[in-house]
C-alpha positions as CSV (number, residue, x, y, z in Angstrom):
1,X,-82.0,-5.0,-23.2
2,X,-83.9,-1.6,-22.9
3,X,-81.6,0.2,-24.7
4,X,-81.9,-2.5,-27.7
5,X,-85.3,-2.1,-27.6
6,X,-85.0,1.5,-28.0
7,X,-82.6,1.1,-30.7
8,X,-85.6,-1.1,-32.3
9,X,-88.3,1.5,-32.1
10,X,-85.5,4.2,-33.7
11,X,-84.8,2.0,-36.5
12,X,-89.1,1.2,-37.0
13,X,-89.8,4.4,-36.6
14,X,-87.5,5.7,-39.4
15,X,-88.8,3.0,-41.6
16,X,-92.0,4.4,-41.2
17,X,-91.7,7.9,-41.6
18,X,-89.6,6.9,-45.2
19,X,-92.8,5.0,-46.2
20,X,-94.8,8.0,-45.2
21,X,-92.8,10.5,-47.6
22,X,-92.4,7.8,-50.4
23,X,-96.1,7.4,-50.0
24,X,-96.9,10.9,-50.0
25,X,-94.4,12.1,-53.0
26,X,-96.2,8.8,-55.4
27,X,-99.5,10.2,-54.2
28,X,-98.9,13.4,-55.7
29,X,-97.2,12.5,-58.4
30,X,-100.4,10.4,-59.4
31,X,-102.0,13.6,-58.5
32,X,-100.2,15.6,-60.9
33,X,-100.4,13.0,-63.6
34,X,-104.4,12.8,-63.6
35,X,-105.6,16.2,-62.1
36,X,-102.9,18.3,-64.1
37,X,-102.2,20.2,-60.9
38,X,-99.3,22.1,-62.1
39,X,-101.1,23.9,-65.0
40,X,-104.4,24.1,-62.9
41,X,-104.9,27.8,-62.9
42,X,-106.1,29.6,-59.4
43,X,-109.8,30.6,-58.9
44,X,-108.6,34.0,-57.9
45,X,-108.5,37.7,-59.2
46,X,-106.8,38.3,-62.1
47,X,-105.6,41.9,-60.4
48,X,-102.5,42.2,-59.6
49,X,-101.1,41.0,-56.5
50,X,-97.5,42.4,-54.7
51,X,-95.5,40.2,-52.3
52,X,-92.6,41.1,-50.4
53,X,-90.5,38.5,-49.9
54,X,-87.9,39.2,-47.0
55,X,-84.3,37.8,-46.9
56,X,-83.6,34.4,-45.6
57,X,-87.5,33.7,-45.2
58,X,-88.3,30.0,-45.6
59,X,-90.4,28.5,-47.4
60,X,-92.6,28.0,-44.9
61,X,-92.8,31.3,-44.2
62,X,-93.0,32.1,-48.0
63,X,-96.3,29.8,-48.2
64,X,-98.1,31.6,-45.6
65,X,-97.2,34.9,-47.1
66,X,-98.8,33.6,-50.5
67,X,-102.0,32.6,-48.8
68,X,-102.3,35.7,-46.8
69,X,-102.0,37.9,-50.1
70,X,-104.3,35.2,-51.3
71,X,-102.1,34.1,-54.0
72,X,-102.7,30.6,-53.1
73,X,-106.2,29.7,-51.2
74,X,-105.9,27.9,-47.9
75,X,-107.0,24.2,-48.9
76,X,-104.3,24.5,-51.7
77,X,-101.1,25.1,-49.7
78,X,-100.7,21.4,-49.1
79,X,-100.7,20.5,-52.9
80,X,-98.8,23.8,-53.6
81,X,-96.1,22.3,-51.0
82,X,-95.9,19.1,-52.3
83,X,-95.9,20.5,-55.6
84,X,-92.6,22.5,-54.8
85,X,-91.4,19.7,-52.9
86,X,-91.6,17.4,-55.3
87,X,-89.7,20.0,-57.9
88,X,-86.7,20.6,-54.9
89,X,-87.4,23.9,-55.3
90,X,-88.0,25.0,-52.2
91,X,-85.0,26.6,-50.9
92,X,-84.8,28.1,-54.3
93,X,-87.2,31.3,-53.9
94,X,-85.6,34.6,-54.3
95,X,-85.9,37.3,-51.6
96,X,-87.3,40.9,-52.8
97,X,-90.9,42.3,-54.7
98,X,-92.6,39.4,-57.0
99,X,-96.0,40.2,-58.7
100,X,-98.8,37.6,-58.9
101,X,-102.2,37.0,-59.4
102,X,-105.1,34.8,-58.1
103,X,-105.5,33.0,-61.6
104,X,-102.0,31.9,-61.9
105,X,-101.5,28.4,-62.4
106,X,-98.8,26.7,-59.6
107,X,-96.4,26.4,-62.1
108,X,-96.5,30.5,-62.8
109,X,-96.9,31.0,-59.3
110,X,-93.0,29.0,-58.6
111,X,-91.7,30.3,-61.6
112,X,-92.3,34.1,-60.0
113,X,-91.3,32.8,-56.5
114,X,-88.0,31.8,-58.4
115,X,-87.1,34.7,-60.6
116,X,-84.0,36.9,-60.3
117,X,-84.4,40.0,-58.3
118,X,-83.0,42.9,-60.0
119,X,-79.9,43.4,-57.3
120,X,-79.6,47.2,-55.8
121,X,-76.3,48.6,-54.5
122,X,-75.3,51.3,-52.0
123,X,-72.0,53.0,-52.3
124,X,-70.7,53.3,-48.4
125,X,-67.6,55.3,-47.2
126,X,-66.0,53.8,-43.6
127,X,-63.7,56.8,-42.7
128,X,-60.4,55.9,-40.9
129,X,-60.0,55.6,-37.3
130,X,-64.1,54.5,-36.7
131,X,-64.9,51.9,-33.6
132,X,-67.1,49.2,-34.5
133,X,-69.8,51.2,-32.8
134,X,-69.9,54.1,-35.7
135,X,-68.8,51.7,-38.5
136,X,-72.6,49.6,-37.6
137,X,-74.2,53.3,-37.4
138,X,-72.8,54.5,-40.9
139,X,-73.8,51.2,-42.0
140,X,-77.5,51.1,-40.6
141,X,-78.0,54.6,-41.8
142,X,-77.0,53.3,-45.2
143,X,-80.0,50.8,-45.4
144,X,-77.6,48.1,-45.0
145,X,-77.2,45.0,-43.3
146,X,-80.1,45.2,-41.0
147,X,-79.8,47.1,-37.6
148,X,-77.0,48.6,-35.8
149,X,-77.7,45.9,-33.2
150,X,-77.5,42.8,-36.4
151,X,-74.2,44.5,-37.5
152,X,-72.7,44.5,-33.8
153,X,-73.5,40.5,-33.0
154,X,-71.8,39.8,-36.5
155,X,-68.8,42.1,-35.4
156,X,-68.8,39.9,-32.2
157,X,-69.9,36.2,-34.0
158,X,-67.4,33.9,-32.2
159,X,-67.9,31.1,-35.5
160,X,-67.1,34.2,-38.3
161,X,-64.4,35.4,-36.5
162,X,-62.6,32.0,-36.3
163,X,-63.4,31.4,-39.6
164,X,-62.0,34.8,-40.8
165,X,-59.1,34.3,-38.3
166,X,-58.9,37.5,-36.0
167,X,-57.3,36.4,-32.9
168,X,-59.9,38.5,-31.0
169,X,-63.5,38.6,-29.4
170,X,-64.1,41.7,-32.1
171,X,-63.5,42.3,-35.0
172,X,-62.0,46.0,-33.7
173,X,-59.5,46.7,-35.7
174,X,-60.3,44.9,-38.7
175,X,-63.0,46.5,-40.3
176,X,-61.1,48.1,-43.0
177,X,-62.1,51.5,-43.8
178,X,-62.7,52.2,-47.3
179,X,-65.3,52.9,-50.0
180,X,-67.2,49.8,-50.7
181,X,-70.5,48.8,-52.8
182,X,-72.9,46.5,-51.1
183,X,-76.1,44.7,-52.4
184,X,-79.5,45.8,-50.1
185,X,-80.1,42.2,-49.7
186,X,-76.1,41.9,-48.1
187,X,-76.7,40.3,-44.7
188,X,-74.9,41.8,-41.9
189,X,-72.4,38.8,-41.8
190,X,-71.6,39.1,-45.3
191,X,-70.8,43.1,-45.1
192,X,-68.7,42.3,-41.9
193,X,-66.7,39.4,-43.9
194,X,-66.2,41.7,-46.5
195,X,-64.5,44.4,-44.5
196,X,-62.7,41.9,-42.3
197,X,-61.4,40.5,-46.3
198,X,-60.5,43.7,-47.2
199,X,-58.1,44.3,-44.3
200,X,-55.9,41.0,-44.8
201,X,-55.9,42.0,-48.4
202,X,-54.4,45.4,-47.9
203,X,-52.9,44.4,-44.5
204,X,-50.7,40.8,-46.4
205,X,-49.7,43.7,-48.9
206,X,-47.9,45.6,-46.7
207,X,-46.0,42.8,-44.5
208,X,-44.9,41.9,-48.1
209,X,-43.7,45.6,-48.7
210,X,-42.4,45.6,-44.8
211,X,-41.4,42.5,-43.8
212,X,-38.0,43.4,-41.9
213,X,-40.3,45.9,-40.4
214,X,-42.3,42.9,-38.8
215,X,-39.4,40.8,-38.4
216,X,-37.7,43.5,-36.3
217,X,-41.0,43.8,-34.6
218,X,-41.3,40.2,-34.0
219,X,-37.5,39.5,-32.1
220,X,-37.7,43.2,-30.3
221,X,-41.0,43.0,-28.9
222,X,-42.5,39.3,-29.9
223,X,-45.4,41.3,-31.6
224,X,-47.2,39.1,-34.3
225,X,-50.0,40.7,-36.1
226,X,-52.5,41.3,-33.8
227,X,-50.1,43.6,-32.0
228,X,-49.1,45.3,-35.3
229,X,-53.4,46.4,-35.7
230,X,-53.5,47.6,-32.2
231,X,-50.5,50.0,-32.6
232,X,-51.9,51.4,-35.8
233,X,-54.9,51.7,-34.6
234,X,-53.7,54.5,-31.7
235,X,-51.4,56.4,-34.6
236,X,-54.7,56.7,-36.4
237,X,-56.5,58.1,-33.5
238,X,-53.6,60.3,-32.4
239,X,-53.2,62.2,-36.2
240,X,-55.2,63.0,-39.2
241,X,-51.9,64.1,-40.7
242,X,-50.6,61.2,-43.0
243,X,-46.8,63.0,-42.6
244,X,-46.7,62.8,-38.4
245,X,-47.8,58.9,-38.5
246,X,-44.5,57.1,-38.8
247,X,-43.1,59.6,-36.5
248,X,-45.9,59.1,-33.9
249,X,-45.2,55.4,-34.2
250,X,-41.8,55.8,-33.5
251,X,-42.6,58.0,-30.4
252,X,-44.7,54.8,-29.4
253,X,-41.8,52.5,-30.0
254,X,-39.3,54.5,-28.6
255,X,-41.0,54.0,-25.1
256,X,-41.8,50.6,-25.2
257,X,-38.1,49.6,-26.6
258,X,-35.6,52.5,-24.9
259,X,-34.9,50.7,-21.1
260,X,-34.5,54.3,-20.1
261,X,-38.5,55.2,-20.2
262,X,-40.0,53.4,-17.3
263,X,-42.1,52.5,-16.5
264,X,-43.3,51.6,-20.2
265,X,-47.0,53.7,-20.2
266,X,-47.9,54.9,-23.8
267,X,-50.3,57.8,-22.1
268,X,-52.4,58.1,-25.0
269,X,-55.9,60.0,-24.2
270,X,-57.6,57.9,-27.1
271,X,-57.6,54.2,-25.3
272,X,-59.0,55.8,-22.3
273,X,-62.2,57.3,-24.2
274,X,-62.5,54.2,-26.1
275,X,-62.8,52.1,-22.5
276,X,-65.0,54.8,-21.3
277,X,-67.3,54.4,-24.4
278,X,-67.1,51.7,-26.4
279,X,-66.7,48.0,-24.4
280,X,-70.4,46.7,-23.0
281,X,-68.4,46.3,-19.7
282,X,-67.4,49.6,-18.0
283,X,-65.5,51.1,-14.8
284,X,-67.0,53.0,-12.1
285,X,-64.5,56.0,-13.6
286,X,-66.1,55.3,-17.1
287,X,-69.5,55.1,-15.7
288,X,-69.1,59.1,-15.0
289,X,-67.4,59.8,-18.2
290,X,-69.2,62.9,-20.1
291,X,-67.3,63.4,-23.2
292,X,-64.3,64.9,-21.7
293,X,-61.0,63.3,-20.0
294,X,-60.2,64.0,-15.8
295,X,-58.4,63.2,-13.5
296,X,-60.8,60.3,-12.1
297,X,-60.1,59.0,-15.6
298,X,-56.1,59.2,-16.0
299,X,-56.3,57.6,-12.6
300,X,-58.7,55.0,-13.3
301,X,-57.0,51.1,-13.2
302,X,-60.5,49.2,-14.0
303,X,-60.4,50.7,-17.4
304,X,-58.2,48.0,-18.9
305,X,-57.7,50.6,-22.4
306,X,-56.2,53.6,-19.7
307,X,-52.3,53.5,-21.2
308,X,-51.8,56.1,-18.4
309,X,-52.0,53.4,-15.4
310,X,-51.6,49.6,-17.7
311,X,-48.1,49.3,-19.0
312,X,-47.9,48.2,-22.7
313,X,-50.7,47.9,-25.6
314,X,-54.6,48.1,-24.5
315,X,-56.0,44.8,-24.7
316,X,-57.0,45.3,-28.4
317,X,-57.4,47.9,-31.5
318,X,-59.3,51.3,-30.4
319,X,-60.3,52.0,-34.1
320,X,-60.0,50.6,-37.5
321,X,-56.4,51.8,-38.8
322,X,-56.3,52.7,-42.9
323,X,-53.3,51.4,-44.5
324,X,-51.1,54.6,-43.6
325,X,-51.2,54.0,-40.3
326,X,-50.6,50.0,-40.4
327,X,-47.8,51.0,-42.9
328,X,-46.6,53.7,-40.1
329,X,-46.0,50.7,-37.5
330,X,-44.1,48.4,-40.1
331,X,-41.9,51.6,-41.6
332,X,-41.7,54.2,-38.4
333,X,-39.4,57.0,-38.5
334,X,-36.1,56.4,-37.2
335,X,-36.2,59.3,-34.0
336,X,-34.8,59.8,-30.5
337,X,-38.7,60.9,-29.6
338,X,-40.5,60.9,-26.4
339,X,-43.2,63.2,-26.4
340,X,-45.0,64.9,-28.5
341,X,-48.2,67.8,-27.9
342,X,-50.6,68.9,-30.0
343,X,-50.3,72.2,-31.9
344,X,-53.4,73.4,-31.6
345,X,-53.1,73.5,-35.9
346,X,-53.6,69.7,-36.5
347,X,-49.9,69.1,-36.1
348,X,-47.7,68.1,-33.0
349,X,-44.8,69.2,-31.3
350,X,-42.1,66.3,-31.0
351,X,-39.5,66.3,-28.1
352,X,-36.6,64.3,-27.2
353,X,-36.6,64.5,-23.2
354,X,-39.1,65.7,-20.8
355,X,-37.8,69.2,-20.2
356,X,-38.5,69.8,-23.6
357,X,-41.8,68.6,-23.8
358,X,-42.8,70.5,-20.6
359,X,-41.6,73.7,-22.3
360,X,-43.8,72.4,-25.5
361,X,-46.8,71.9,-23.4
362,X,-46.4,75.3,-21.3
363,X,-46.3,77.0,-25.2
364,X,-48.8,75.1,-26.8
365,X,-51.6,74.1,-23.9
366,X,-52.4,77.6,-22.6
367,X,-54.7,77.8,-19.7
368,X,-54.7,74.1,-19.2
369,X,-53.2,71.7,-17.6
370,X,-49.3,71.6,-17.9
371,X,-48.8,68.0,-18.0
372,X,-46.8,65.8,-16.4
373,X,-44.0,64.1,-19.5
374,X,-47.0,62.1,-20.6
375,X,-48.1,62.0,-24.3
376,X,-50.7,64.5,-25.0
377,X,-53.0,64.2,-27.9
C-alpha cells in the first residue's frame, strides 16, 4: 500500500510540474505578444560592454555574467531567461568575447550570445619519446587544454579511454608525437582524443604494411597491439638514431625469444627512470631518486618498471613512440645481437656474446661501472 501511495504522489507531482511549466510558457507567450518584450530596448547605457563567456559555461552562468556587467537588469533576469528558453536557445550561446550595450533589446542580446566566434588556432609539436607528464606540460605551456592537471585527468579518464579502446589506465604510449593545430577553445578531452586517434591512424597503416611481423610476434610471444606499443616505447627511449631502431628492436626481441638467454631481463635504464618519475605510486627506492640511477634503483624489486629485476616487458609504455619506433618492432632487423652499449657519440656498439659486450663496456664506459653484461643505454 505505501509503495502505491508513493507512486501516486510522484505521478501527481510530475503532473503539477508539467502544468506549472506550461503555464509559465503560456504566460510568457502572452507577455511577449502584449508587451513586445523581445524588441524592447534596455534602460542601460549605450557604452560598449565586453563580456567573456568561458567554454562550457551553463546558461545560468551566462545570465549571471550579463547581470554582473549590467547588460541585463536584475529585475529583467527571469523574463530574459524565459525568453531564451522559449526560443530554445539556452544551449546555443558561444564561448568567447561578446560585445553588448545596456540599451540592447533582448533579441539583440540573444543574437550576440549566439554569434559565431572567430576560431583561434595554435600549432604545437609533440616530440617523439615524451611521456605523459611532459606532454601535459607542452600543451599547457602552449595555452591548450587548460592546466596540466586537466590534461593529465583527460589522459587517465576511464570513460574516454574505454571509448577510444585504449587497453590501459592511462593514455601513455597512445599520445602520438606529431605537429598539430588546435583551437584555443578545445577542451583537454578533445585534445587527448585527437592525439590518440592519430596514433590509431598511424598504427593501423603500419599494421597493414607489416602484417607478417605482427603475426610473428603474436605466434612467438603472444603479443597483441598493446605489447607492441610498450616495446616501441623502449626503443624510442634508447636511441635517437632512426637507423638503429630496428637493430635495437632485434636485441630486445632476441632476449625474449632465445631460450639460451636467461633470465628474460631487458635491463634498460629508461624503464627505471620512468617508474621513479611518472607513476603516482612509487617505491621507497624511487622516492630517493634524484635524477641518476644508483645501485639501490637497479636492485629495486618494488619498482614494477625495473627491467633489471622483472622479466619481460614493463607493465605499460614508458613514452609515446613515433612511427619509426613502432615500425621497428613490426619489422626488426634479423640479428643474433643480445647486447649494446653507448659509444658516447649518439650511436651504439652491438654484441652477440657477453664477452664481446664486456670488452665494449671497457672501451666506451671509461671511469664508470663496468656493467654486468646488461644492455647499456
